[in-house]
C-alpha positions in Angstrom: -10.4 8.0 8.8 -9.2 4.8 10.4 -12.2 2.7 11.7 -12.5 2.4 15.5 -11.7 -1.2 16.4 -13.9 -2.8 19.0 -12.8 -6.1 20.6 -15.9 -8.0 21.7 -15.7 -10.8 24.3 -18.1 -13.6 24.5 -20.4 -11.9 27.0 -20.8 -8.9 24.8 -21.5 -10.9 21.7 -24.2 -12.8 23.5 -25.7 -9.6 25.0 -25.8 -8.0 21.6 -28.0 -10.8 20.3 -30.9 -9.4 22.3 -30.3 -5.7 21.5 -31.7 -5.1 18.0 -31.4 -1.3 18.1 -27.7 -1.4 19.0 -27.1 -4.2 16.5 -28.6 -2.0 13.7 -26.6 1.0 14.7 -23.3 -1.0 14.8 -24.1 -2.5 11.4 -24.6 0.9 9.9 -21.3 2.1 11.4 -19.6 -1.0 10.0 -21.1 -0.5 6.6 -19.9 3.2 6.6 -16.4 1.8 7.6 -16.4 3.8 10.9 -16.0 0.8 13.2 -14.7 -2.7 12.9 -15.7 -5.4 15.4 -12.8 -7.7 16.3 -13.2 -11.3 17.7 -10.1 -13.2 18.8 -9.6 -16.9 18.6 -10.6 -17.4 22.3 -14.0 -15.7 21.8 -14.6 -17.6 18.5 -13.9 -20.9 20.3 -16.2 -20.0 23.2 -19.0 -19.1 20.9 -18.7 -22.2 18.9 -18.6 -24.4 22.0 -21.6 -22.5 23.4 -23.6 -23.1 20.3 -22.9 -26.8 20.4 -24.2 -26.8 24.0 -27.1 -24.5 22.9 -26.1 -21.7 25.4 -26.0 -18.9 22.9 -25.2 -17.8 19.4 -22.5 -19.7 17.7 -21.7 -16.9 15.4 -21.7 -13.1 15.9 -24.8 -11.3 14.5 -22.5 -8.7 12.8 -19.6 -8.9 10.4 -16.4 -9.3 12.4 -12.6 -9.5 11.8 -11.2 -12.7 13.3 -7.7 -12.4 14.8 -5.5 -14.9 16.5 -4.5 -14.8 20.1 -1.3 -12.9 21.0 0.4 -14.8 23.8 3.4 -16.8 22.6 3.4 -19.6 25.2 3.4 -23.4 24.9 0.0 -24.7 25.4 -1.7 -21.5 24.5 -0.7 -21.0 20.9 -2.4 -22.3 17.8 -2.0 -21.7 14.1 -2.7 -18.1 13.2 -1.7 -16.7 16.6 0.9 -14.0 17.0 4.0 -14.4 19.1 3.7 -11.8 21.8 5.3 -11.4 25.2 2.0 -11.6 27.0 2.7 -8.8 29.4 -1.0 -7.8 29.8 -1.8 -11.6 29.9 0.4 -12.0 33.0 -1.1 -8.9 34.7 -4.6 -10.1 34.1 -3.9 -13.6 35.4 -2.5 -12.0 38.5 -1.3 -15.4 39.8 -4.8 -17.0 39.6 -5.1 -20.3 37.8 -8.6 -20.6 36.4 -9.8 -21.2 32.8 -12.1 -18.2 33.1 -9.3 -15.9 34.1 -7.0 -17.4 31.4 -9.7 -16.7 28.7 -10.1 -13.1 29.9 -6.4 -12.6 29.9 -6.1 -13.9 26.3 -8.9 -11.6 25.2 -7.3 -8.7 27.0 -3.9 -9.3 25.5 -5.4 -9.5 22.0 -7.2 -6.2 22.6 -3.9 -4.4 23.1 -2.7 -5.8 19.8 -5.8 -5.5 17.7 -8.3 -3.0 19.1 -9.0 0.4 20.5 -11.8 -0.5 22.8 -12.7 -3.7 24.8 -16.4 -4.4 25.0 -17.4 -6.9 27.7 -20.4 -7.4 29.9 -18.3 -9.1 32.6 -17.9 -6.5 35.3 -14.9 -8.3 37.0 -13.1 -8.4 33.6 -13.9 -4.7 33.1 -12.3 -3.9 36.5 -9.2 -6.1 36.0 -8.6 -4.8 32.4 -9.0 -1.1 33.5 -6.3 -1.7 36.2 -4.0 -3.6 33.8 -4.4 -1.3 30.8 -5.6 2.1 32.0 -4.8 3.7 28.6 -7.3 1.5 26.8 -11.0 2.2 26.7 -13.1 -0.6 28.3 -16.9 -0.6 28.3 -19.8 -2.7 29.0 -22.2 -3.2 26.0 -24.8 -0.8 27.4 -22.1 1.9 27.7 -20.9 1.5 24.1 -23.5 4.0 22.5 -22.2 6.7 24.9 -18.6 6.0 23.8 -19.5 6.1 20.1 -21.5 9.3 20.6 -18.5 10.9 22.5 -16.3 10.1 19.5 -18.9 11.6 17.0 -19.8 8.2 15.5 -23.4 8.1 16.7 -25.9 11.0 17.0 
């Protein structure tokens, strides 16, 4: 069985820090190779920067797979990134020019390449991603146990 791949954004990683019960359940699923938590470069950089400013954890509390971003554009790429077309990136940007929207769009685009489920506690991002990628499961952290139960991974 292929593990279910969960892309966590920064808000989900920070929320998980205070949810010991869910953290233990996810760790068990990771140990049993039923799920993999994925963190893209954008999230990793945000966590590192937040830790330097003491705004939250600098590293995830669980083992994760780190992946590069997936938008092949000048000014957005770094070593280790994939060269993608960024179609979902453009849809998520929706003409807005803000660093927050850009970070969400990078995470969303990486989700399509590397994960089955996007986990975020940012309600605006949930709504935008569901519109841009309706075939992909998008949940807030508190909804994740229900998704895992529905897939037979949690009891």
